[in-house]
N, C-alpha and C positions, 0 to 999 in steps of 0.2 A: 708890701705894696697893697694898697686898698683895692677893693673890687672896682670902685669907680675909676681909679687911675688906670687899672689894667684894661677895663672896658674901653675907656677913651683911647688908650694906646692902640688897642686892637682895631678900633674904628679908623684911627688915623692911618695905620698901616694898610688896612683894606682900602681906604680912600686913595692913598698914594698909589697902590697897585692899579686900582680902577682908572685913575687919571693917566697913569703911564701906559697902560695896555688896553684902553677902551676900544681901540680901532681893530684889534685882532679878531674878536668875534664878528664885528661888522664885515671885515674883509673875508672871513670864512663864509659867511652867509652870502655875500655878493659873489664870491667865487663859485659856490655851489649853484647859485641861480644862473650865472653865466655858463657854467658847464652844461646844465640842463637845457639852456636855450640854444647854445651853439654846437653842442655835441650830444644831441638827444639820443636816447636809446630808441632805435627804430624797431618797433614790434610789428612784424609782418604776419603774425600768427592768426589774426582775425581778418575776415573779409568784411569791410564796412558796408559796401553796397555795390551794385553794378555801376559801371561808369556811365555818365549821362550821354545822351545822343547828341553830341556837339557837332553842329554843322555851321561853318562860318567862313568868312573870307579873310585871308591873311593880309597883312600890310602890303605884300607884294602883288595882291590881286588874285591869288590862287585860291581854289576851293580847298578847305580843310574839313575833313570828316574824321572824327575820332575812330569810327568803326573801321576805317581803312587801315588802322594801325593794330587791329586785332592780331594777336600772335607776336606782338612786340611789347616791350615794357615802355610805358609812356609816363613821363614826368611832366605834370602840368604845374606851371608856376604863375600865380596871379600876382601881379606886381604893378609898380608905377614909377615913373622917372623921378618924381618928387620925394620918393621914399628912400632915405639913407640906407636902411638895412637891405632893401632890394638892390641898390647899387653895389653894396658890398658882396652879396652872394652871386650876382650875375657873372663875373669872370670865372668863378668856379663851375657854374653851369655850362659855360662855353667850353671849358676844358673837358668836363665830363661828357658832353655831347660828342666831342672829337674822339675821346678815348673809348666810348662805349657804342659808337655808331655801328661798327661791324658786328657787335654782339646783339643787335636788335633792340637798342634803346633809343627812344626818340623823345627829346624835350620839346615842349611847346609853351610859349609865353602868352598870357592873356593880360594885356596892359589895361589899366582902368583909368588912364589919364583922361581928363575931361576935354583937353584940347586935341585928342585923337592922335592920328599919325603925325601931325605937325610937331607934336611934342616928343613922340616916341622915335621917329625915324632918325633924327640926329644922334640920339643916344645909342641906338642899335648899330648904326654905322660906325660911330666912334669906338665902341667897345668890341666891334667885330662879332656881334651875336650871330651864331651859325645855326639857328633853329627857327622854325616858323613863329611869327608873332601875330597875334590877333589883337586888335585894338577895339575893345567893346566892353565897357563897364556893365551893360545890361546882361550880356552873355555870362560874364563872371558872376553876377548876382543871381542869375537863374540856375546855373549849373554847378557853381563852386561858391556858394554863399559864405559871407563873413564880413565883418566890419573892419578887419585889420589886414594890411598887406605888410610883408609878403605872406602868401599861403601856398603851400606846395603839396601836391597830391601824387602818390605813386600808384599807378594802375598796372596790374599784372598782365601777363600774356593772354589771359582768359577774359580780359575786360572788366576786372573787378578792382575797385578802389581798396587798396590794402593799407594805406597809411595817409594821414593828413597831418601837416605841421603848420602851425601859425608862428611866424617869426623867422629870423635868419636861419637858414639851413646851409651850413658850409660844406664845401666839397668833401672833406675827409669824413664827415658824418654820413654823407649820402653814398659814398663809394661802396661800402660793405653791403648796404641794402640793395644796390643795383646788381652787385655780384650774385646775391641770393635770388633775386627776381629773374635775372638773366639765365640762371641755371635751371629754373623751373620749366616744365613743359608748357606748351601753348598750342593754340590752334590758329594758324595763319589763314586769314580769309573768312573766318566765321563771323556772323553778325553779332553786334552787341545787343 
C-alpha cells in the first residue's frame, strides 16, 4: 500500500470518527460549565468587604435595616420577576429560609423590576416567598452592584460579605455554605 493511500485512509477514518462523535467534547464542556454555574464551589475563606448599610422599606411597608440582622447569617438575593434563572432558584430559597430560620439565617430579596411592587407582589404571593422583599433597583445598584441577575451575597454573623455569586444558585449548592456560616460565632446586636 502506498503512503498516499494509507494517508487518505487514515484521514477518512479520522473524519468518520469526528463526524460520529463530535458532540461528546461539546457535551463535556457544556456539562462542566453547567456544573460550575449550578453547583459552584463556595469559598468562604476570604472576607470580601463589610456589608453595606442597607436601610429600606420592604414591600409590606416595614423598615428593613441590614444592621438589625448582625449576629445572623444573611443571604441577599438581587433578582427580577422577568428573569428565568431567578424564578428557578426562588423556590429553593423559600425552602432554605424555612429550614435555616431557627439557626439564625435570614434571606432578603431585592427585586429590580422597573414596575415595582405591582410586578413583584403577584409573583411573591404565588410562590409563597417567606422572606422580606425590597423592590428598589437603585438600592441594588448602590449596595450590590452588577449588570446581571440573579446575584446572591452571603453575609456572615459579623456583618462581612463572604461570598458573591452571579447566576443561578440552587438550593443544594447553598446548603453546605449556610451550615458553615451558621456554625461560626457572631455578635448579636453589634453595629455594622
